[in-house]
C-alpha positions as CSV (number, residue, x, y, z in Angstrom):
1,M,0.0,0.1,-0.1
2,S,1.5,3.4,-1.0
3,T,1.8,6.3,1.3
4,P,2.9,9.9,0.6
5,L,6.2,9.1,2.1
6,R,6.7,6.0,0.0
7,D,5.7,8.0,-3.1
8,V,8.3,10.7,-2.3
9,L,11.0,7.9,-1.8
10,A,10.0,6.3,-5.2
11,L,10.3,9.8,-6.8
12,V,13.8,10.5,-5.5
13,R,15.2,6.9,-5.4
14,P,17.4,7.3,-2.3
15,R,19.5,4.1,-3.1
16,I,20.9,6.0,-6.2
17,G,21.5,8.9,-4.0
18,L,23.4,7.0,-1.5
19,L,25.7,5.8,-4.2
20,A,26.2,9.4,-5.3
21,A,26.9,10.3,-1.8
22,A,29.5,7.5,-1.5
23,G,31.2,8.7,-4.6
24,A,31.4,12.3,-3.4
25,G,32.7,11.0,0.0
26,A,35.4,9.0,-1.8
27,G,36.4,12.0,-3.9
28,F,36.6,14.1,-0.7
29,L,38.8,11.6,1.0
30,A,41.0,11.1,-2.0
31,A,41.6,14.8,-2.1
32,G,43.5,14.4,1.2
33,R,40.7,15.7,3.5
34,G,39.8,13.6,6.6
35,P,36.3,13.1,8.0
36,G,34.5,16.1,9.3
37,S,31.7,18.6,8.4
38,G,33.1,19.1,5.0
39,L,32.7,15.4,4.2
40,M,29.1,15.5,5.3
41,A,28.5,18.6,3.2
42,A,29.8,16.7,0.1
43,A,27.9,13.7,0.7
44,A,24.6,15.4,1.5
45,G,25.1,17.7,-1.6
46,A,25.5,14.7,-3.9
47,F,22.7,12.8,-2.3
48,L,20.3,15.7,-2.7
49,L,21.5,16.4,-6.2
50,S,20.9,12.9,-7.2
51,C,17.4,13.0,-5.7
52,G,16.5,16.0,-7.5
53,A,17.7,14.7,-10.9
54,S,15.7,11.7,-10.4
55,A,12.5,13.5,-9.5
56,L,12.8,15.7,-12.6
57,N,13.7,12.6,-14.7
58,Q,10.4,11.1,-13.7
59,V,8.5,14.2,-14.6
60,Q,10.1,14.1,-18.1
61,E,9.5,10.5,-18.6
62,R,6.0,10.0,-16.9
63,A,4.4,9.0,-20.1
64,E,7.1,6.4,-20.9
65,D,7.0,5.1,-17.4
66,A,3.3,4.5,-17.8
67,R,4.0,2.1,-20.6
68,M,6.5,-0.2,-18.6
69,K,5.4,-2.8,-16.0
70,R,8.5,-2.0,-13.9
71,T,7.6,1.7,-13.6
72,K,3.9,2.3,-14.2
73,N,3.1,2.2,-10.5
74,R,5.5,5.1,-9.8
75,P,3.6,8.0,-8.3
76,L,3.3,10.3,-11.4
77,P,2.1,7.6,-13.9
78,A,-0.2,6.1,-11.3
79,G,-1.7,9.6,-10.6
80,R,-0.9,9.6,-6.9
81,M,1.3,12.8,-7.3
82,T,0.9,15.8,-9.5
83,V,3.6,17.0,-11.9
84,K,3.6,20.5,-10.1
85,A,4.5,18.7,-6.8
86,A,7.2,16.6,-8.4
87,W,8.7,19.7,-10.0
88,A,8.6,21.5,-6.6
89,L,10.4,18.6,-4.9
90,A,13.0,18.4,-7.6
91,L,13.7,22.2,-7.3
92,V,13.8,22.1,-3.5
93,C,16.5,19.2,-3.7
94,L,18.5,21.2,-6.2
95,A,18.5,24.3,-3.9
96,L,19.4,22.3,-0.8
97,S,22.1,20.5,-2.7
98,A,23.7,23.7,-4.0
99,L,23.5,25.2,-0.4
100,A,25.2,22.1,1.1
101,L,28.0,22.2,-1.5
102,A,28.4,25.9,-1.1
103,A,28.9,25.5,2.7
104,S,31.9,23.2,1.9
105,T,35.4,24.2,1.6
106,G,35.1,24.4,-2.1
107,G,32.2,27.0,-1.9
108,L,30.9,28.1,-5.3
109,A,33.2,25.7,-7.3
110,A,31.4,22.8,-5.6
111,A,27.9,24.4,-5.7
112,L,28.2,24.8,-9.5
113,F,28.0,21.0,-10.0
114,A,24.3,21.2,-9.0
115,P,23.1,23.1,-12.1
116,L,25.7,21.3,-14.2
117,T,24.4,17.8,-13.3
118,F,20.7,18.9,-14.0
119,L,22.0,20.2,-17.5
120,V,23.7,17.0,-18.5
121,Y,21.4,14.5,-16.9
122,N,18.0,16.1,-17.4
123,G,18.8,18.4,-20.2
124,L,20.8,16.1,-22.4
125,Y,20.7,12.5,-21.4
126,T,17.0,12.1,-20.7
127,P,15.7,13.4,-24.0
128,L,18.6,11.7,-25.9
129,K,17.4,8.3,-24.5
130,K,14.5,8.4,-27.0
131,R,16.7,9.4,-29.9
132,T,20.0,7.3,-29.8
133,S,21.5,4.3,-28.1
134,L,24.6,6.4,-27.5
135,A,22.7,8.5,-24.8
136,M,24.2,6.3,-22.1
137,L,27.6,7.8,-23.0
138,V,26.2,11.1,-22.1
139,G,24.4,9.9,-19.0
140,G,27.7,8.3,-17.9
141,L,29.2,11.9,-17.6
142,A,26.6,12.8,-14.9
143,G,27.1,9.5,-13.2
144,A,30.8,10.3,-13.0
145,F,30.3,13.7,-11.3
146,P,30.1,12.5,-7.6
147,P,33.8,12.1,-7.2
148,L,34.4,15.4,-8.9
149,V,31.9,17.0,-6.5
150,G,33.8,15.6,-3.6
151,F,37.3,16.9,-4.8
152,A,35.7,20.3,-5.4
153,A,34.0,20.2,-2.0
154,A,37.3,19.5,-0.4
155,G,38.8,22.7,-2.2
156,A,40.8,20.5,-4.6
157,S,40.6,20.9,-8.4
158,P,38.0,18.6,-9.9
159,L,40.1,18.7,-13.1
160,G,43.3,17.4,-11.6
161,P,44.5,13.9,-12.7
162,N,43.6,12.1,-9.5
163,A,40.0,13.6,-9.7
164,L,39.6,12.6,-13.3
165,L,41.0,9.0,-12.8
166,L,38.4,8.5,-10.0
167,A,35.7,10.0,-12.2
168,G,36.9,7.8,-14.9
169,V,36.3,4.5,-12.9
170,F,32.9,5.7,-12.2
171,Y,32.2,6.6,-16.0
172,A,33.6,3.1,-17.0
173,W,31.3,1.4,-14.6
174,Q,28.2,3.2,-15.8
175,V,28.2,1.4,-19.3
176,P,28.2,-2.3,-18.1
177,H,25.8,-1.3,-15.3
178,F,23.2,0.4,-17.5
179,W,23.7,-2.0,-20.5
180,L,23.2,-5.1,-18.5
181,F,20.1,-3.6,-16.8
182,A,18.8,-2.6,-20.3
183,R,19.3,-6.1,-21.6
184,M,17.2,-7.4,-18.7
185,H,14.4,-5.1,-19.5
186,R,14.8,-4.8,-23.2
187,A,11.2,-5.3,-24.3
188,E,9.9,-2.7,-21.8
189,Y,12.4,-0.2,-23.0
190,E,11.6,-0.7,-26.5
191,A,7.8,-0.5,-25.9
192,A,8.3,2.7,-24.3
193,G,10.4,4.2,-27.2
194,F,13.8,4.2,-25.6
195,H,16.9,3.3,-27.7
196,V,18.7,0.7,-25.7
197,P,22.4,0.1,-26.1
198,Q,22.0,-2.9,-28.2
199,H,20.5,-0.8,-31.1
200,G,23.9,0.7,-31.6
201,V,25.9,-2.5,-31.9
202,A,25.5,-5.5,-34.1
203,Q,24.2,-8.5,-32.1
204,S,27.2,-10.5,-32.9
205,R,29.4,-7.9,-31.4
206,A,27.4,-6.7,-28.5
207,G,28.9,-9.2,-25.9
208,G,32.5,-8.4,-27.0
209,T,31.9,-4.7,-26.9
210,L,30.5,-5.0,-23.4
211,A,33.2,-7.2,-22.1
212,L,35.7,-4.7,-23.4
213,W,34.1,-1.9,-21.4
214,L,34.4,-4.1,-18.4
215,V,38.1,-4.6,-19.1
216,G,38.5,-0.9,-19.3
217,Y,36.8,-0.5,-16.0
218,G,39.2,-3.0,-14.4
219,A,42.2,-1.3,-16.1
220,L,41.2,2.2,-14.8
221,M,40.7,0.8,-11.3
222,L,44.1,-0.8,-11.4
223,L,45.6,2.7,-12.0
224,I,44.2,3.9,-8.7
225,P,47.1,2.4,-6.5
226,A,49.6,3.6,-9.1
227,F,48.4,7.2,-8.8
228,G,48.6,7.0,-4.9
229,L,44.9,7.2,-4.4
230,V,45.3,4.0,-2.2
231,A,48.4,4.2,-0.2
232,Q,48.5,1.2,2.2
233,P,49.7,-2.2,0.8
234,V,46.8,-4.2,2.0
235,W,44.2,-2.0,0.3
236,Q,46.4,-1.6,-2.8
237,G,46.5,-5.4,-3.1
238,L,42.7,-5.7,-2.6
239,V,42.0,-3.0,-5.3
240,A,44.5,-4.6,-7.7
241,A,42.9,-8.0,-7.0
242,L,39.4,-6.6,-7.8
243,A,40.6,-4.9,-10.9
244,A,42.1,-8.2,-12.1
245,A,39.1,-10.2,-11.3
246,L,36.9,-7.8,-13.4
247,S,39.2,-7.9,-16.3
248,L,39.8,-11.7,-16.3
249,G,35.9,-12.4,-15.7
250,A,34.7,-9.9,-18.2
251,W,33.3,-12.5,-20.8
252,P,31.6,-14.8,-18.2
253,L,30.1,-11.9,-16.4
254,M,28.7,-10.3,-19.6
255,A,27.1,-13.6,-20.6
256,R,25.0,-13.8,-17.6
257,E,22.9,-10.7,-17.3
258,R,21.5,-10.9,-13.8
259,L,24.7,-12.3,-12.2
260,G,26.8,-9.8,-14.2
261,F,24.7,-6.8,-13.2
262,A,24.8,-7.8,-9.5
263,L,28.6,-8.4,-9.5
264,V,29.3,-5.3,-11.5
265,N,27.4,-3.3,-9.0
266,A,29.0,-5.0,-6.1
267,S,32.4,-4.3,-7.5
268,L,32.0,-0.6,-7.3
269,L,30.8,-0.7,-3.7
270,L,33.7,-2.9,-2.7
271,F,36.1,-0.5,-4.5
272,L,34.6,2.5,-2.6
273,C,34.9,0.6,0.7
274,F,38.6,-0.2,0.0
275,L,39.3,3.4,-0.8
276,A,37.5,4.7,2.3
277,A,39.2,2.2,4.5
278,D,42.6,3.2,3.3
279,A,41.8,7.0,3.6
280,L,40.4,6.5,7.2
281,D,43.1,4.0,8.2
282,I,40.6,1.7,9.8
283,L,43.2,-0.9,10.4
284,G,45.6,1.5,12.1
285,L,48.4,0.7,9.5
286,A,49.6,4.2,9.0
287,A,52.8,5.3,10.8
């Protein structure tokens, strides 16, 4: 049974927001800042930004959502929430996100990611999904912003090599994540008029292309210890082992959609845990 609170949660999709917050937190810590109020500002800003973008996305795609079994019971297509209310919630989240990021060490530079994310995700990616299978490459940019938000919130350059490398890991993860999800729900996406990734690649080459993306994801992750973003040997070894497992297991992972989707998602969470554990020195290994 739906309640107003459940409808709000369905609109903002907090699980995606938590991943964005974790990415921003990882960026903040990787920039050399320890835990504190700045870390909370970065995480809260990224979380609210994701929530606002999700709410606006559902406003934009309410007609398409109504045609898919997976999404037809969302509050907008089901008629339990008005478009005006959803718009208001999206704008409130955007404003609060900008305020949280502006309160961080990075100030205005961090706060600018709020409108930039809306521009890329809602202004470019969302309408492109109905025009081209390459839309996910644009959407991946927005998905790679959280680590940059964290660097900016810490007062570091979001365009520095370490920031871009960490964002690159997030970007490379986006493609197998979304591609596998789209494969599992291909019929629904096509019925709603979306161009799923498979439309842009011949069926005979789709598996190889996806596996290549996963190898690239692992390769970028392998560079993290090399660039000093993970300093302690135990965490360096775990990140390297995870990267190697992704690369070596690329083909079997891509051949089994649900298992591959679950493990690809778990790999990013594990990676973020290793990064945070190193930065926070939870094993007390730092001299």
